[in-house]
C-alpha positions in Angstrom: -0.1 -0.4 0.0 1.5 3.3 -0.8 2.8 5.3 2.1 4.2 8.9 2.8 6.2 9.8 5.2 4.5 13.0 7.2 7.7 14.3 8.1 10.3 14.8 5.5 7.7 13.5 2.1 9.4 10.6 1.4 7.0 8.4 -0.8 7.1 4.2 -0.6 5.1 1.9 -2.9 4.6 -0.1 0.3 4.9 0.7 3.7 8.2 0.3 5.5 8.5 -3.1 7.8 9.7 -1.2 11.1 6.8 1.2 10.6 9.8 4.0 10.4 11.1 6.2 7.2 13.6 4.8 5.6 14.7 8.5 4.7 14.6 10.1 8.3 13.4 7.3 10.8 10.3 9.2 11.3 7.3 7.3 13.0 4.7 9.4 11.2 3.9 8.0 8.4 0.1 7.8 6.3 -0.4 5.0 4.2 -3.7 4.3 2.1 -5.2 2.8 -1.1 -5.9 6.0 -2.4 -2.9 7.9 -1.3 -2.4 8.6 -4.7 -5.4 9.8 -6.5 -7.0 11.8 -4.1 -6.5 15.9 -4.8 -9.4 17.5 -3.0 -7.2 18.9 0.8 -8.5 21.1 3.8 -6.0 22.9 5.7 -6.8 24.1 9.1 -4.2 25.8 11.4 -4.0 24.0 14.9 -5.2 26.4 17.6 -4.1 29.2 15.6 -4.6 32.5 17.7 -2.3 30.4 20.6 -0.4 28.9 18.3 1.0 32.1 16.7 1.4 33.7 20.5 2.7 30.9 21.6 5.6 31.2 18.7 6.1 34.7 19.7 7.1 34.0 23.4 9.0 31.1 23.5 8.2 30.7 27.4 5.0 29.6 26.4 5.3 26.6 25.0 4.6 24.1 27.3 2.1 26.3 29.0 -1.6 26.8 28.6 -2.6 29.9 26.9 -6.1 31.4 26.5 -6.1 34.3 24.3 -8.9 36.4 25.0 -9.9 39.8 26.9 -9.9 40.3 30.9 -11.7 38.9 33.7 -15.0 40.1 32.2 -14.2 38.6 29.0 -14.6 35.4 27.0 -12.1 33.0 25.5 -11.2 33.4 22.1 -8.8 30.8 21.9 -6.9 28.4 23.5 -4.0 26.5 23.1 -4.6 22.5 23.5 -3.3 22.2 26.9 -5.7 24.6 28.0 -8.2 22.2 26.1 -7.1 19.0 28.0 -8.6 21.0 31.1 -12.0 22.2 29.8 -11.4 25.2 28.1 -13.3 25.8 25.3 -13.7 29.3 22.9 -16.4 31.4 23.6 -16.3 30.6 27.7 -16.8 32.8 30.2 -13.6 33.7 31.0 -13.7 33.4 35.2 -14.6 29.7 34.2 -12.0 29.2 31.8 -9.7 30.7 34.7 -11.4 28.3 37.2 -11.3 25.4 35.0 -7.5 26.5 34.4 -5.8 28.2 37.1 -2.5 28.1 36.1 -3.1 29.1 32.3 -1.7 32.6 30.8 -4.3 34.6 29.3 -3.0 37.3 26.7 -5.0 39.8 24.8 -6.3 39.4 21.2 -4.0 40.4 18.5 -6.4 40.3 15.9 -4.2 42.5 13.7 -0.9 39.9 13.9 -3.3 37.2 13.6 -4.6 38.4 10.0 -0.9 38.9 8.8 0.4 35.4 9.9 -3.1 34.0 8.3 -2.1 36.0 5.2 1.5 34.5 4.9 -0.3 31.0 5.2 -2.7 31.6 2.3 0.2 33.3 0.4 2.4 30.0 0.6 -0.9 27.7 -0.5 -1.6 30.1 -3.6 1.8 29.1 -4.0 1.3 25.5 -4.5 -2.3 25.8 -6.0 -4.0 28.5 -7.6 -7.4 26.9 -6.6 -7.6 27.9 -3.1 -11.3 29.0 -0.7 -10.3 30.5 2.3 -12.8 29.5 4.9 -11.3 31.9 7.4 -8.4 33.5 9.4 -6.3 29.9 9.1 -8.5 27.6 7.1 -8.7 27.0 3.9 -9.9 24.4 0.9 -7.0 23.3 -1.8 -7.7 21.6 -5.2 -4.3 19.8 -6.7 -6.0 18.2 -9.0 -3.4 18.6 -12.5 -0.4 19.7 -9.8 1.7 16.2 -10.3 4.1 17.9 -12.4 4.2 21.1 -11.6 5.7 20.1 -7.9 6.8 16.5 -9.1 4.6 14.6 -6.8 0.8 13.2 -5.8 -1.2 16.0 -4.1 -0.7 14.4 -0.8 3.2 14.5 -1.4 3.1 18.5 -2.4 0.7 18.8 1.0 3.0 17.2 3.3 5.9 20.0 1.9 3.2 22.4 2.0 2.9 21.9 5.7 6.2 21.8 6.3 6.9 25.3 4.7 4.0 26.5 7.0 6.0 25.3 10.0 9.2 26.3 9.0 8.2 30.2 7.3 5.3 30.9 9.6 6.3 29.1 12.7 2.4 27.2 13.2 1.1 24.2 12.6 -1.7 22.4 10.8 -4.1 19.5 9.6 -4.5 18.2 6.5 -7.9 16.2 5.0 -7.6 15.0 1.6 -10.4 13.6 0.6 -12.2 13.6 -2.7 -14.5 16.4 -1.8 -14.9 19.1 0.2 -17.2 17.8 3.0 -15.1 14.5 3.5 -11.6 16.6 3.4 -13.2 19.6 5.8 -14.5 16.2 8.0 -11.1 14.6 7.9 -9.0 17.7 9.2 -10.2 16.9 12.3 -9.4 13.8 12.7 -6.5 13.6 13.8 -5.1 16.7 15.5 -2.8 19.0 16.1 -0.5 18.2 13.0 -2.8 15.8 11.8 -3.1 14.0 8.0 -6.1 12.0 7.5 -8.0 10.5 4.5 -11.3 9.7 4.2 -10.9 7.9 0.2 -13.8 7.2 -1.8 -14.1 3.2 -1.6 -14.8 3.8 2.1 -16.6 6.7 2.6 -19.7 4.9 3.3 -18.6 2.7 6.1 -16.8 5.7 7.5 -19.7 7.7 7.6 -22.0 5.2 8.3 -21.8 5.1 12.5 -21.3 8.8 12.9 -23.5 11.2 14.5 -25.9 13.2 12.3 -24.0 16.2 14.2 -21.1 15.5 12.4 -22.6 16.6 8.7 -21.3 20.4 7.7 -24.0 22.7 8.5 -26.3 20.3 11.1 -26.3 23.0 14.3 -27.5 21.8 17.1 -31.6 22.5 16.8 -31.4 20.7 13.4 -29.4 17.7 14.8 -31.6 17.7 17.9 -34.8 17.6 15.1 -33.5 14.8 13.7 -32.6 12.9 16.7 -36.3 13.5 17.6 -37.0 11.4 14.6 -35.0 9.1 14.6 -32.2 9.5 13.0 -28.8 9.7 15.1 -26.6 8.4 13.0 -25.9 8.9 9.1 -26.5 5.3 8.0 -30.3 6.0 9.8 -30.1 9.2 7.3 -29.0 7.6 4.6 -31.7 5.0 4.2 -34.3 7.4 4.0 -35.7 8.3 0.0 -34.3 11.8 -0.6 -37.6 12.6 -1.8 -39.1 11.7 1.9 -36.3 13.9 3.3 -37.0 17.3 1.0 -40.3 16.7 2.4 -39.9 16.4 5.9 -36.8 19.0 6.2 -37.2 21.0 3.5 -34.5 22.2 0.9 -31.8 20.8 3.4 -33.3 17.7 2.9 -31.8 16.8 -0.5 -28.7 18.1 1.1 -28.4 15.9 3.9 -29.1 13.1 1.7 -26.5 14.0 -0.8 -23.8 13.9 2.0 -24.9 11.1 4.0 -24.1 9.3 0.7 -21.0 10.8 0.1 -21.4 12.9 -2.5 -20.7 16.6 -2.6 -20.4 18.3 -5.9 -19.2 22.2 -4.9 -16.0 23.0 -6.6 -13.2 24.8 -5.1 -13.7 28.4 -6.0 -10.5 30.7 -5.0 -11.0 33.9 -3.8 -11.5 36.1 -6.6 -15.1 37.1 -5.3 -15.9 40.5 -2.8 -14.2 40.5 0.3 -17.0 42.3 1.9 -20.6 44.1 0.9 -21.9 47.4 2.7 -24.0 50.1 2.6 -24.5 52.9 4.7 -26.7 56.4 5.1 -26.2 59.5 6.7 -28.8 61.4 8.2 -30.3 64.7 7.1 -30.5 65.5 10.9 -28.8 63.5 13.8 -30.9 60.8 15.4 -30.7 59.2 18.7 -33.9 57.3 19.0 -33.6 53.7 18.9 -36.9 52.8 16.6 -35.9 55.9 14.5 -32.6 54.0 13.8 -34.0 50.6 13.4 -36.0 52.2 10.7 -33.2 53.4 9.1 -31.3 50.2 9.8 -34.2 47.9 7.7 -33.6 49.1 4.4 -30.2 48.9 4.4 -30.4 45.2 5.2 -32.2 44.5 2.2 -30.3 46.3 0.4 -27.1 44.0 1.5 -29.2 41.1 1.4 -30.2 41.9 -2.3 -26.5 42.1 -3.2 -25.7 38.8 -1.7 -28.3 36.9 -3.5 -27.3 38.8 -6.6 -23.5 37.7 -6.4 -24.8 34.2 -5.3 -23.5 34.5 -1.9 -24.2 33.9 1.4 -22.2 36.0 4.6 -21.3 34.7 8.1 -20.5 37.6 9.7 -22.6 40.8 10.3 -21.1 44.7 11.0 -22.9 47.4 12.0 -21.4 50.7 11.9 -22.4 53.9 13.5 -21.2 57.7 13.4 -21.9 60.1 16.2 -22.6 63.6 15.8 -18.9 64.3 16.8 -17.7 61.8 14.0 -16.7 59.3 15.7 -17.2 56.2 14.0 -17.7 52.6 16.0 -18.1 49.2 14.7 -19.8 45.9 16.5 -19.7 42.4 14.6 -20.5 39.0 15.2 -20.4 35.9 13.3 -22.8 33.3 12.6 -22.9 29.4 12.9 -23.9 29.5 9.6 -24.1 31.9 6.9 -27.8 33.8 5.4 -28.7 35.7 2.9 -31.5 36.4 4.3 -32.6 40.2 5.2 -34.6 39.3 8.4 -31.4 37.3 10.2 -29.3 40.5 9.1 -31.4 42.8 10.3 -32.1 40.8 13.6 -28.9 40.4 14.5 -28.1 44.0 13.6 -30.5 45.1 16.0 -29.0 43.1 18.5 -25.8 45.0 18.0 -27.5 48.2 17.6 -29.2 48.3 20.8 -26.9 49.0 23.5 -25.5 51.5 21.7 -28.5 53.5 21.6 -28.0 55.0 24.9 -28.9 58.7 23.9 -25.9 59.3 21.9 -26.6 61.3 18.9 -26.1 59.5 15.4 -25.5 60.7 12.1 -24.4 57.6 9.9 -25.4 54.2 10.0 -24.3 51.1 8.1 -24.8 47.4 8.0 -22.2 45.0 6.1 -21.0 41.6 5.4 -18.1 39.5 5.2 -16.5 35.8 5.1 -18.9 34.6 3.1 -19.7 30.8 2.1 -21.5 29.0 -1.1 -25.2 30.0 -0.8 -25.7 26.0 -0.4 -25.0 25.9 2.6 -27.1 29.6 3.6 -29.1 29.1 6.4 -29.5 25.4 6.6 -29.4 24.4 10.4 -32.0 27.3 11.4 -34.4 26.1 8.5 -36.2 24.3 11.3 -36.8 27.0 13.2 -40.4 28.0 12.4 -39.8 31.8 12.4 -36.2 31.6 10.1 -38.3 28.9 7.6 -40.6 31.9 7.6 -38.3 34.3 6.9 -37.2 32.8 3.8 -40.5 32.0 2.3 -41.7 35.4 2.5 -38.6 36.4 1.1 -38.7 33.8 -1.6 -42.7 35.3 -2.3 -41.1 38.8 -2.1 -38.5 38.0 -4.3 -40.9 36.5 -7.2 -43.3 39.7 -6.7 -40.7 42.2 -7.2 -38.6 40.5 -10.3 -41.9 41.0 -12.2 -43.2 44.8 -10.7 -40.5 46.0 -9.5 -38.3 47.0 -5.7 -41.0 49.3 -4.6 -44.5 46.9 -5.4 -43.9 45.3 -2.6 -42.5 45.9 1.1 -42.6 44.9 4.9 -44.5 46.9 7.0 -42.0 48.4 8.9 -40.4 50.0 6.0 -43.3 52.2 5.9 -43.0 53.5 9.5 -42.5 57.3 9.8 -39.5 58.7 11.3 
């Protein structure tokens, strides 16, 4: 069986008998029948923020590190040592320090992490032009047709790339390799940190069968709970249901669930040539203090951004609200959704929660709304479609979009659009 040394990249037609690389002596070997034929990869850096901090301060190497705010803040990220002790992202800092009292807390530095992420993406694009960024520290890569360019299979090229990331950037990453995006992303979580996992086509169905439905990319807690209430706790049980039945029961997500349960994912790796953000704003003729009046101005901006997302075939993970005071001081507030969205109503409701604490009597002259961290629209609003309210939002907007296509934008509006200032 074809074998690859994950340390030096040496390729063997058969696995060495002593379980070590003949070239460098490393035991970090990976063997797989489809090793040389798979080309879709997902690369995800290991505990990225914490790894960057440990890189920059070697004294932190063997210590539990938490990246985040002060005692009243939350955990933005943490290293694997802290994770073993029960710390996880989004945990209140006081709980994190109670679980891991010897942790070193480091203030987050978004600009530094962004620069390191850019360096990693540059190395990826040196390897293949087909790089689809998912976040600051992860991406899909399609290495089809790169064998002659790099003098080896995609798997061999990935080992070399990971070595470059470690040597030139100073952080580690894990790789998932498969024949489609869903399984590549699934594989990248199987062997962290410094992992390299493969899911081949021949084994995909058997591999997926016992896994919980919640392990399907895009299935959130509410969706998983609904599936389990319906007696569908494993992917094999999901696979046994006809696709038409799943669509009737769960709507558009039913088709996705059926295809992924069979290891099918036709989405291609799309390079980051699309817009990085979509936003719009409005400056008031008179300054506004009142929360309800600000909301009235916010709604059409959300509709505008939603329309742009739909027209450009994008879905957004991050919602950002912008305000400018009468004294020309700008402030922004953002939140990242568990699943991306295209819906104006979802954008509006998230923005409303961002706006409410800022509507404290301050006088504003401008408000804006923006979206970023784009994803495939097939992944949009999936987990929340089982929430009756979100499903209703989608149906209403679809109906409104159809009317507007026939009769123009002003032909149909929501009631809040007609409110006066």
